[in-house]
Steps between C-alpha positions, in 0.01 A plus 500: 500500500650743750323538834561682828522248785455585867755353742454711812609827655634739235545201270326494162686333214426483130528139387420286200184294545292283267224676316168376647309223325146602408220272614161477332346759735801731515641800317863602457580869535812672370563741781560861392521681833508418871448736792677499837240508776537620858431143606791382285721758670395387848572136410845582363586710805382234745604190307181315591262270311184711515307396189810363329738212563879508469619396156179605325432752225430846638254777417123541478443826310527433126373572152567301186396350170328166444730273297346155547145387586395162636254290299213539748535875553231712334492873433874552536702555181867519417617861492259626765666746738393421853542590862505208744325451833767319705248368752318297234793443261605174667298215647691553826299824539578785735739307727783501245384788283836676537680230300295535183808611307466872447876520439516200264507523121210255466213436739252211502146602594301197615126455439528806281196713421427861417356696793618232742877511492560679168387857430513643149661838427469726197783482248604861564556445873869472581650222710608763752138603547342154492740349755341732757170309483566289808630766743242751384227242568622485860476878527161504328362235736617692804372836380157374405454291813414836662193529271599849383267753342602771255459767769712327765825643627742205500853468634758245390770433757821411319629597155646164407377312191191365679411834657537691173305223324219546752501874435485475120237227524273746677590787268443284192156399625394862549584558867698825481567594863800279578800588716815286524704525821869409521845635589665420165509808274584297190202268535264777604595694186392205284172469689440870441576465128236226486232729643516452876543770759792440734608544862864461601508430873865606513377849419166521684292288733248266350223694672615834358554361151164326476321801647664718236359284222162399642412747773391392847197382692432545870504175695428524872635856506814419299566591135613198298560455125187430297609157375243236409735207442861398549684229308806381690770385259783620724510248784649760734363464853571862609315632194201275563488612863497864383210421269301353788546825689351711219244269344147635481182306584386236248829510309627182337856371518620226264819316590694367200847541651683202646566577867784300652420592861175556697362854504333667795143602417257678734183297474327772698578736212374246248179452699423861582557622144358186334813467289511209256839325469511270198760244401573478126721223362570412138229561241203352320430425134283813495791710630729367228250569222462859623878541503541349152238746373684785678829405331348428158318836502794683660276664759819620667861500384581180689838463329634772735505239778788317331815693576770236438536213254768230493584196287462151645877455524509799736221385731711521815576863415127551445426360845774712655339811349150400611623429853693827519180683395667840464377700200297208376142379500458183294779277366429256218699237312493510120491146355401596146 
């Protein structure tokens, strides 16, 4: 089979590797589509071994078809079209979940079971839609860690794939008052097409934009936007610091962005306003099942997230496009 192998900074090569041998508890997947994640991009740019070792198969967002089933596996049939949880796909677990093989033609899922590491999709769902299961689960987990209600005013910081996934997760579950904040017109336009309100902080301040959408409340003599919850998928320290200046009492802030440097936070502000700051990492089985239902039922037009598609032979070009990030949102690799 052909597989993308990670060798370090800006170095991913497509090589010939042996097709995996299926053990009694395993399932072999013919990979149909793999997604390039922000984590993949950071690894390629840095050339480090965060979650993946040099010389290993790359990629952790994937969707495919079951082609071989181990003798002890029950409930899984040849021909099933499944999304894969990379954290449980290998016995190595989360530590090396980024070398599952999302950019390989065939992928071995160990200790295979439905609703554990394999998630079944309807036949009419496209590979382009289903491959979004994993990143959307991250966004879903972050959005719902704020315990939203249908009347809440919620702000998503960042219009990347995770931020937009968080927004459509809320919208799909009946939470209509969602604003996405970013500086990228292209990405904001997609978020708006998917049902979110938008604020471009190149055009207006975050305070003015959120006040325009949600109105204001008076806090200690100062008018601030009436926002109940923020979901930070941006990882931009200046933006987070602006949020802390306008946050209202009892608001919740979920952090799903990966911050590379410490951020200054006024704990006096957190205390006096009783602000809840919540960390949200990864996802749960329950998150994934909600996302699979969202995609199967097409609660939103999730396919709009995918803006560029490349063949496996062109994976370096795919990474170059994803890293460049101009006029793009989600880049995927077609292995069908």
